[in-house]
C-alpha positions in Angstrom: -2.9 2.0 6.6 -0.6 3.0 3.8 3.2 2.5 4.2 5.4 5.4 5.7 6.4 8.0 3.0 9.4 7.3 0.7 10.7 9.0 -2.2 10.4 7.3 -5.5 13.6 7.4 -7.5 13.4 8.6 -11.1 12.8 5.9 -13.5 14.9 5.8 -16.7 15.0 9.4 -18.5 11.8 10.5 -16.6 8.3 9.7 -15.7 7.1 9.2 -19.4 8.4 8.3 -22.8 6.0 10.9 -24.2 5.3 14.7 -23.4 2.0 13.9 -21.8 0.1 11.2 -20.2 -2.7 12.0 -22.7 -0.4 10.9 -25.5 -0.2 7.3 -24.2 -2.4 4.6 -25.6 -4.3 2.6 -22.9 -4.0 -1.2 -23.5 -5.8 -2.3 -20.8 -6.0 -3.6 -17.0 -3.5 -5.9 -15.3 -4.9 -7.7 -12.1 -7.4 -5.2 -11.6 -4.8 -3.0 -10.2 -2.5 -1.5 -13.0 -3.5 0.2 -16.2 -1.2 -0.9 -19.1 -0.3 1.9 -21.6 2.1 2.2 -24.6 3.7 5.4 -25.9 7.1 6.1 -27.6 7.6 2.4 -28.1 7.7 1.7 -24.3 5.3 0.1 -21.8 4.1 2.5 -19.1 2.4 1.0 -16.1 0.1 3.1 -14.1 -0.8 2.0 -10.5 -4.5 3.1 -10.5 -4.9 3.6 -6.8 -1.9 5.7 -6.5 -2.8 7.6 -9.6 -6.3 8.4 -8.5 -5.3 9.2 -5.0 -2.8 11.7 -6.4 -5.5 13.2 -8.5 -7.9 13.4 -5.5 -5.3 14.9 -3.1 -4.6 17.9 -5.8 -8.3 18.4 -6.0 -8.6 18.5 -2.1 -5.8 20.8 -1.6 -7.2 23.3 -4.0 -10.6 23.3 -2.2 -11.4 20.6 0.2 -15.2 21.4 0.6 -15.9 21.6 -3.2 -13.9 18.5 -3.9 -15.7 16.4 -1.3 -19.0 17.9 -2.2 -19.8 19.3 1.0 -20.5 18.1 4.6 -23.6 15.7 5.0 -25.3 15.9 8.5 -26.0 12.4 10.1 -29.5 12.0 11.4 -27.9 9.7 14.0 -24.2 10.2 15.1 -22.2 7.5 14.3 -19.9 6.4 17.2 -16.7 4.9 16.6 -14.5 3.2 19.0 -10.8 4.2 18.3 -9.0 3.6 21.7 -7.9 6.2 23.9 -4.6 7.5 21.9 -6.2 7.6 18.5 -9.5 9.2 20.1 -7.4 12.0 21.8 -5.5 12.9 18.6 -8.9 13.0 16.7 -10.3 15.3 19.3 -7.4 17.6 19.3 -7.7 18.1 15.7 -11.3 18.3 15.3 -11.3 21.9 13.9 -8.9 20.6 10.7 -11.3 17.7 10.6 -14.1 20.2 10.2 -12.5 22.1 7.6 -12.5 18.7 5.6 -16.0 18.1 6.1 -15.7 15.9 8.9 -17.8 16.9 12.1 -16.5 14.8 15.0 -16.6 15.2 18.8 -14.8 13.2 21.5 -17.2 11.6 23.9 -14.5 10.3 26.2 -12.4 7.3 26.5 -11.7 6.0 23.2 -14.9 7.0 21.7 -15.7 9.4 18.9 -18.9 10.5 17.4 -19.3 11.6 14.0 -22.1 14.0 13.2 -21.5 15.0 9.6 -19.1 13.7 7.0 -18.5 14.7 3.3 -21.0 12.9 0.8 -18.5 10.6 -0.7 -17.6 9.0 2.6 -21.3 8.4 3.9 -21.1 4.7 3.0 -17.6 4.2 4.1 -16.2 2.5 7.3 -15.8 5.7 9.4 -14.0 3.8 12.1 -11.3 2.7 9.9 -11.0 6.2 8.3 -10.7 7.8 11.4 -8.2 5.2 12.6 -6.1 5.9 9.6 -6.1 9.7 10.2 -5.1 9.4 13.8 -2.4 6.9 13.0 -1.2 9.3 10.2 -1.2 12.1 12.7 0.5 10.1 15.4 3.1 9.1 13.1 3.7 12.7 11.9 2.1 11.8 8.5 3.3 12.7 5.1 5.8 15.2 6.4 6.7 16.6 2.9 3.4 18.3 2.6 3.6 21.8 3.2 0.5 23.2 4.7 0.1 21.6 8.1 -2.5 19.4 9.8 -5.2 19.6 7.4 -3.0 18.2 4.6 -2.5 15.2 6.9 -6.1 14.8 7.0 -6.8 15.4 3.2 -3.9 12.9 2.5 -5.9 10.1 4.2 -9.3 11.4 2.8 -7.7 11.1 -0.8 -6.7 7.7 0.0 -10.0 6.6 1.2 -12.1 8.3 -1.7 -10.2 7.2 -4.8 -10.2 4.2 -6.9 -8.8 1.2 -5.0 -6.6 -1.6 -6.2 -8.5 -4.8 -7.1 -11.3 -2.7 -8.9 -12.4 -3.4 -12.1 -12.3 -0.4 -14.7 -13.6 0.2 -18.1 -11.8 1.9 -20.8 -13.3 5.2 -20.3 -12.4 5.0 -16.7 -8.8 4.2 -17.2 -8.4 6.7 -19.9 -10.0 9.3 -17.5 -7.3 8.6 -14.8 -4.4 8.6 -17.4 -5.5 11.8 -19.0 -6.1 13.5 -15.1 -2.5 12.8 -14.2 -1.5 15.7 -16.8 -3.1 18.2 -14.4 -1.6 16.9 -11.3 1.7 18.3 -9.6 3.7 15.1 -9.1 5.8 16.7 -6.3 2.6 16.6 -4.3 2.0 12.9 -3.1 0.0 11.5 -0.6 2.1 8.6 0.6 5.2 8.8 -1.5 4.5 5.8 -4.0 5.2 6.3 -7.8 2.2 6.7 -10.0 3.7 5.0 -13.0 7.1 3.0 -14.2 8.3 2.4 -17.7 9.6 -0.5 -19.5 11.6 0.3 -22.6 12.1 -2.1 -25.6 15.9 -2.8 -24.6 14.6 -4.3 -21.1 12.1 -6.5 -22.8 14.6 -7.8 -25.3 17.0 -8.5 -22.4 14.4 -10.3 -20.4 13.4 -12.3 -23.4 17.2 -13.1 -24.2 17.1 -11.3 -27.6 20.3 -9.4 -27.1 
């Protein structure tokens, strides 16, 4: 479950030392989690999951069904044991989940039946996904999102359908993530984490005792 939302303070003069993410030069990947870039004489470190999650959420907010590729009906309903509290909140928001392509039904007790899922989620751990959705709703979710319950659901779906940490990316994939950030509204965030930080030469010189 992602940490509670928190506002990320602006770093340095702004998010980037150059006008656009596309102006950055991708250097490589660190720890299979961070995309290292250079621009304007500074190092920019992009969190690949936070960035991909932000990109996915932007698409989902515009058109959930189109972004998720439509619902896929399951031949056999998948039963998810969530516990009474989680199951009840999922059942209470079944309509919003349906708008996001998740066809669910409360069976009683702590069990939820999943009858349909968006295609990208078909091979995911649905019990874990629904547990995260339920926990987000029970906790109030990312409260800065303006459009209600559906946004709470979409924020969790964005997390589960995006590039993860500890995932090896080739240069094309890294470049794609970095460039797509230019089309993202950075005021809209799934869980409040920054997508990038920057380190200027002055900071490097201080760390290497060159000043």
